[in-house]
C-alpha distance (Angstrom), angle and dihedral (degrees) to the residues before:
residue distance angle dihedral
X1 . . .
X2 3.77 . .
X3 3.80 90.8 .
X4 3.80 90.8 50.2
X5 3.79 90.2 51.2
X6 3.80 91.3 48.7
X7 3.79 92.5 47.8
X8 3.80 92.1 49.5
X9 3.80 91.0 48.5
X10 3.81 92.1 49.3
X11 3.80 92.1 47.5
X12 3.81 90.6 51.9
X13 3.79 94.8 42.9
X14 3.80 96.9 46.5
X15 3.80 101.3 27.2
X16 3.77 116.4 117.2
X17 3.78 123.7 -134.1
X18 3.81 92.1 -135.3
X19 3.82 89.8 57.5
X20 3.79 90.6 48.8
X21 3.79 93.0 49.4
X22 3.81 91.8 45.7
X23 3.80 89.4 56.5
X24 3.78 91.8 41.9
X25 3.78 128.0 -99.2
X26 3.79 94.4 -117.0
X27 3.81 92.1 51.3
X28 3.81 90.9 47.0
X29 3.80 93.1 50.3
X30 3.80 92.7 45.8
X31 3.80 90.9 51.4
X32 3.81 91.0 44.8
X33 3.81 92.1 52.8
X34 3.81 90.5 48.5
X35 3.80 90.2 51.9
X36 3.81 92.8 47.8
X37 3.80 89.9 49.4
X38 3.82 91.2 50.3
X39 3.79 90.0 47.8
X40 3.80 91.4 51.0
X41 3.79 90.3 50.5
X42 3.80 90.4 50.6
X43 3.80 92.6 48.3
X44 3.78 90.9 50.0
X45 3.81 92.5 47.2
X46 3.81 97.5 43.0
X47 3.79 103.0 35.8
X48 3.80 113.0 15.8
X49 3.79 113.5 32.9
X50 3.79 114.0 68.4
X51 3.78 115.1 -128.6
X52 3.80 114.2 -119.6
X53 3.80 111.9 -118.8
């Protein structure tokens, strides 16, 4: 989960607008939302929801 968060941060920080537009803004945003959703699931699983013993 921490690696996913770091990767997402790096992609946002160092991503270039011309690369985003070349891929397509809609595709980029769809992929971004999928990644944020996966990250949220990982955060919930790893840090918030207690594991049943």
